[in-house]
C-alpha positions in Angstrom: -6.8 -22.8 15.8 -5.3 -20.2 14.1 -5.5 -19.0 10.5 -2.1 -19.9 9.8 -2.6 -23.3 11.0 -5.8 -24.1 9.2 -4.1 -22.7 5.4 -1.2 -25.0 6.2 -3.4 -27.9 7.0 -6.3 -27.8 5.1 -7.4 -30.0 2.2 -5.6 -30.7 -0.8 -7.8 -30.7 -3.8 -7.5 -34.4 -4.0 -7.8 -34.9 -0.3 -11.2 -32.9 -0.6 -12.4 -35.0 -3.6 -11.3 -38.8 -1.5 -13.6 -37.1 1.6 -16.7 -38.1 -0.6 -15.4 -41.5 -0.4 -15.8 -41.8 3.4 -18.2 -43.7 5.2 -21.2 -40.9 5.6 -21.6 -41.0 9.2 -18.0 -40.6 9.6 -17.8 -37.7 7.1 -20.3 -35.8 8.6 -18.4 -36.2 12.3 -16.0 -34.3 10.7 -17.9 -31.3 9.4 -19.9 -31.3 13.0 -16.7 -31.0 15.4 -16.1 -28.2 12.6 -19.6 -26.6 12.9 -19.4 -27.0 16.9 -16.1 -25.6 16.9 -17.1 -22.6 15.2 -20.4 -21.9 16.1 -21.6 -24.5 18.8 -25.2 -25.5 18.5 -26.4 -22.2 17.2 -28.0 -22.5 13.9 -28.7 -18.9 12.2 -31.6 -17.4 9.9 -33.1 -14.1 8.9 -36.8 -12.7 8.8 -36.3 -11.8 4.8 -38.3 -11.1 1.5 -37.3 -12.2 -1.9 -38.3 -9.8 -4.2 -37.9 -11.0 -8.1 -39.2 -8.0 -10.0 -39.2 -9.6 -13.9 -39.1 -13.1 -15.6 -38.4 -11.9 -19.2 -34.5 -12.5 -19.9 -32.1 -12.7 -22.4 -30.3 -15.3 -21.2 -31.7 -19.0 -21.9 -30.2 -21.4 -19.0 -31.2 -24.9 -19.4 -31.6 -25.3 -15.7 -33.8 -22.1 -15.6 -38.0 -22.3 -15.0 -38.4 -19.0 -14.1 -38.0 -16.8 -17.1 -40.5 -16.6 -19.8 -40.5 -19.0 -22.5 -42.4 -21.7 -23.8 -42.1 -23.3 -20.3 -43.0 -20.5 -18.5 -45.6 -18.6 -21.0 -46.5 -15.8 -18.3 -44.6 -13.4 -18.8 -44.1 -9.7 -15.7 -42.3 -7.1 -14.9 -42.9 -5.2 -11.8 -43.8 -1.3 -11.6 -41.5 0.1 -8.9 -45.0 1.3 -6.9 -45.9 -2.5 -6.7 -42.0 -3.3 -5.5 -42.3 -1.3 -3.0 -45.7 -2.0 -1.8 -44.4 -5.5 -1.2 -41.3 -3.8 0.5 -44.1 -1.7 3.0 -45.7 -5.4 4.1 -42.2 -6.9 4.4 -41.1 -4.9 6.9 -44.6 -4.9 8.6 -44.5 -8.2 9.1 -40.9 -8.1 10.5 -38.5 -8.3 7.5 -35.0 -6.6 8.0 -34.1 -8.0 4.6 -35.0 -7.6 1.1 -33.5 -10.3 -1.6 -33.9 -8.4 -5.0 -32.7 -10.8 -7.4 -34.0 -11.3 -11.2 -33.6 -12.2 -14.8 -31.7 -10.2 -17.8 -34.2 -7.5 -18.9 -33.1 -4.9 -20.9 -36.3 -3.1 -20.8 -36.1 -3.2 -16.8 -32.7 -1.7 -17.2 -29.6 0.2 -14.9 -31.7 3.1 -14.5 -34.3 0.7 -13.3 -32.9 -0.7 -10.6 -30.7 2.2 -9.1 -33.5 4.4 -9.0 -35.6 1.3 -6.9 -32.7 0.5 -4.7 -32.6 4.3 -3.5 -36.6 4.9 -3.2 -36.2 1.7 -0.7 -33.4 3.1 1.1 -35.0 6.6 1.1 -37.6 5.1 2.9 -36.6 2.5 4.8 -32.8 3.4 5.7 -32.2 0.6 8.1 -33.5 -1.9 5.8 -30.6 -4.4 3.8 -30.9 -4.6 0.7 -28.9 -7.5 -0.6 -29.2 -7.3 -4.5 -28.1 -8.0 -8.1 -25.8 -11.5 -8.9 -22.8 -11.2 -10.4 -24.4 -12.7 -13.2 -27.2 -9.4 -13.5 -24.0 -7.3 -12.9 -22.4 -8.5 -15.6 -25.4 -8.2 -17.6 -25.8 -4.9 -17.3 -22.4 -4.0 -17.9 -22.5 -5.6 -21.4 -26.2 -4.3 -22.0 -25.2 -0.5 -21.0 -20.9 -0.6 -21.9 -20.6 0.3 -18.3 -17.4 -1.1 -16.4 -17.8 -3.4 -13.5 -16.5 -0.9 -11.6 -19.1 1.6 -12.6 -22.1 -0.8 -12.0 -21.0 -1.5 -8.4 -20.2 2.0 -7.8 -23.7 3.1 -8.7 -25.1 -0.1 -6.5 -23.0 1.3 -2.9 -24.8 5.2 -3.8 -28.0 4.0 -4.5 -28.0 1.7 -1.3 -27.3 -1.9 -2.0 -25.4 -3.3 1.5 -24.8 -6.4 0.3 -24.6 -8.7 -2.9 -26.3 -12.1 -3.5 -24.4 -15.4 -4.3 -26.4 -16.1 -7.4 -25.2 -16.7 -10.8 -22.0 -19.3 -10.0 -23.7 -22.4 -11.1 -21.0 -24.5 -11.0 -17.8 -23.2 -12.2 -16.5 -25.8 -14.5 -16.6 -23.9 -18.3 -17.1 -26.9 -20.1 -20.3 -28.0 -17.8 -21.3 -23.8 -18.1 -21.5 -24.3 -22.4 -24.1 -26.6 -21.8 -26.0 -25.7 -18.4 -25.8 -21.6 -19.1 -23.8 -20.8 -22.4 -23.5 -17.2 -22.9 -24.1 -16.4 -19.4 -21.3 -14.6 -16.6 -18.6 -16.7 -17.0 -16.7 -18.0 -13.7 -13.6 -15.8 -14.4 -16.2 -12.8 -14.5 -17.9 -14.3 -12.0 -15.1 -14.3 -9.0 -13.7 -10.9 -10.7 -17.0 -9.1 -9.9 -17.0 -10.3 -6.6 -13.6 -9.5 -6.0 -14.3 -5.8 -6.9 -17.2 -5.8 -4.4 -15.0 -6.8 -1.7 -12.4 -4.2 -2.6 -15.4 -2.0 -1.6 -15.2 -3.1 1.6 -18.7 -5.1 1.4 -19.8 -8.5 1.8 -21.5 -10.7 -0.2 -22.5 -14.8 -0.5 -21.1 -17.4 -2.8 -23.2 -20.2 -4.0 -22.4 -23.8 -5.9 -25.6 -25.7 -8.1 -24.9 -29.1 -7.9 -26.9 -32.4 -8.7 -27.0 -32.3 -12.4 -24.8 -32.5 -15.3 -21.6 -31.6 -13.0 -19.4 -34.2 -11.5 -18.0 -34.6 -7.8 -14.5 -33.5 -8.7 -16.5 -30.1 -10.5 -17.7 -29.5 -7.2 -14.4 -29.1 -5.7 -12.6 -26.9 -8.5 -15.6 -24.5 -7.9 -14.7 -24.7 -3.8 -11.0 -24.5 -4.3 -11.9 -21.2 -6.4 -13.9 -19.8 -3.4 -11.6 -20.7 -1.1 -8.5 -18.8 -3.0 -10.5 -15.9 -3.6 -11.7 -16.0 0.0 -7.8 -16.1 1.5 -7.5 -12.8 -1.0 -10.6 -10.4 0.1 -12.5 -12.2 3.2 -15.4 -10.9 1.8 -17.5 -14.4 1.7 -19.9 -13.8 4.3 -21.4 -17.6 3.4 -21.3 -20.9 1.0 -24.4 -21.9 0.0 -25.1 -25.0 -1.9 -28.1 -25.0 -3.9 -29.7 -28.6 -5.1 -30.9 -28.6 -8.9 -34.4 -27.9 -9.2 -35.7 -30.7 -12.0 -39.4 -29.4 -13.2 -40.0 -27.3 -16.0 -36.5 -27.0 -17.5 -34.6 -28.4 -20.5 -31.9 -29.8 -18.5 -33.6 -33.5 -18.9 -30.8 -35.0 -15.9 -32.2 -38.5 -15.8 -30.3 -39.3 -12.5 -31.9 -37.3 -9.8 -29.3 -36.5 -6.8 -29.9 -38.7 -3.4 -30.1 -37.0 -0.1 -26.9 -39.2 0.6 -25.1 -36.7 -1.8 -26.6 -34.0 -0.5 -25.4 -34.3 3.2 -21.9 -35.5 2.0 -21.3 -32.3 0.0 -23.0 -30.1 3.0 -20.5 -31.8 4.8 -17.4 -31.8 1.9 -18.4 -27.9 1.7 -17.7 -27.3 5.5 -14.5 -29.2 5.5 -12.5 -27.4 1.9 -14.2 -24.0 2.7 -12.6 -23.4 6.3 -12.2 -19.6 5.7 -15.9 -19.2 4.6 -17.1 -18.4 8.1 -21.3 -19.8 7.3 -22.3 -22.6 5.6 -26.1 -22.5 4.6 -28.5 -25.3 4.0 -31.0 -23.2 1.8 -34.4 -24.9 2.7 -35.7 -23.9 -0.5 -33.8 -25.9 -2.8 -32.8 -28.9 -0.1 -36.6 -29.2 1.4 -36.7 -27.8 4.8 -36.2 -31.6 6.1 -32.9 -32.5 4.8 -32.0 -28.5 5.7 -32.7 -29.3 9.2 -30.5 -32.7 9.2 -27.7 -31.0 7.6 -27.3 -29.0 10.7 -25.7 -32.2 12.1 -23.3 -32.0 8.1 -21.7 -28.4 9.3 -24.4 -26.6 8.4 -25.0 -23.8 10.8 -27.5 -21.2 8.8 -30.9 -22.3 7.1 -31.7 -19.0 5.3 -34.6 -17.3 6.5 -38.6 -17.1 6.3 -38.5 -15.6 2.6 -42.7 -14.7 2.9 -42.2 -15.7 -0.8 -40.1 -17.1 -3.9 -40.9 -17.3 -7.0 -37.4 -18.4 -8.9 -37.0 -22.3 -7.5 -40.8 -22.5 -6.8 -40.7 -22.4 -10.3 -38.9 -25.5 -11.1 -40.4 -27.6 -7.9 -39.4 -26.2 -4.7 -42.0 -25.9 -2.1 -40.9 -22.4 -1.1 -43.5 -19.9 -3.1 -45.4 -18.8 0.1 -41.8 -19.0 2.4 -42.2 -20.5 5.7 -43.6 -19.6 9.2 -41.1 -17.9 11.4 -42.8 -20.1 14.5 -42.7 -22.9 12.8 -39.1 -22.6 11.8 -37.9 -21.5 14.9 -39.7 -24.5 16.6 -38.3 -27.1 13.7 -34.7 -25.9 14.9 -35.4 -26.2 18.2 -36.8 -30.0 17.8 -33.9 -31.0 16.0 -31.6 -30.3 19.0 -30.0 -26.8 17.9 -30.7 -23.1 19.1 -32.3 -20.7 16.5 -30.7 -17.6 16.3 -32.5 -14.6 14.4 -29.2 -12.8 12.4 -29.0 -9.8 10.6 -27.8 -10.0 6.9 -24.2 -9.7 8.6 -24.5 -12.6 11.1 -25.2 -10.1 13.3 -26.9 -11.8 16.4 -30.3 -10.2 17.0 -32.5 -12.7 19.1 -32.3 -16.1 20.6 -35.9 -17.8 19.9 -37.0 -20.3 23.2 
C-alpha cells in the first residue's frame, strides 16, 4: 500500500479510541496482519548495554523509583573510568550499542556528558551511542542557558548517533502536572525530537501507560507522534512502556491488566502507520507478555541489555538483562524468526 493511501485510510482519533472496544482476538488479528505485511514473522532485537550514570535528580517524578530520594536512599554518580570499563566489557561481550540515559544531575553536567561520549567514540568508533532523552536535553538546556540546537549540535559533534525515546511519559499536560510536574513539556519533547530529526538523525518514541492516564490520553499521545512522523520521518520505533508500580509515590490502586496491555500494543500498531517498528519492551511488560505481543503487532523485543537500573528499581525483572541464547530460543519457540539488528534496524544475523 502506498504511503498516500495509508494516510487517506488511517484511523481518526475517534476511530482509534473505538478500536479499544473491539473483541481482543479480533483486534489482535488486525494488528498482526499489519505486522506480517511489514515484517513477516521476523522479530528484531539487538545486543546492547544500558548504562545509567547517575541517579541524583533535580526533578521529582511521582512514578519514578530510580532517582535518589527517601524511597531510594543510595545516591551515586559513576566516573568516566567506571563507565568506560563497562563499555569495554560490553563490547567484549558483543554489544553493538550503548544506551546511556540518566537522572537530571547538575554535577554530572553538559561537559561531563559531552566528554564521555567523545571518549567512547574515540575508543570504539563503530559502537552506536544512543544517549540523552529529550528530558535530559531540556534539563541541560535550562541548567546551562544553552538552546536546544546548541545541545543537539554538541551531541552530534561528540559522537551521539541516535536519541532514545524516554521522557515522553504521556503527552496530556493535565496528567503530566500530576506525575512529572516541572519536567520537559509535551510540546518541548516533540520540538527536541523534531530538531534532532532535522539533523538527519533517528530517534525512538515512548509512551508510559497503565497509571492515571485514560485511553483517550494514549490515543492523543499516538496522534501527536504520528503528526510529527508525517513531517520528519525520524522515528525508528514506538515503545509503549508499562508503568512499574513499586517504590514510587504515584500510588496507583488498580493495576493494568495483560488484556489492556495487548490492546494498547495492537492499537499502537494500527494507529501509528508511519512508524515502522513497534517494540514490546520486555523489561516493563515481562518477557512472556512481550512474546505474546508479537501476535498483537509488535516486531521488536529490544535487546539483551546486560544490565538495567531504572525500571528494575520499580520492580521490573531486568537488573541483569537477558541471556542472548535464551532470548533467541524464546522468540523461535513462539513461532517467530529472531533477527539480530543494529540500532538503525539493519539486519545483521538470522538466529536459527
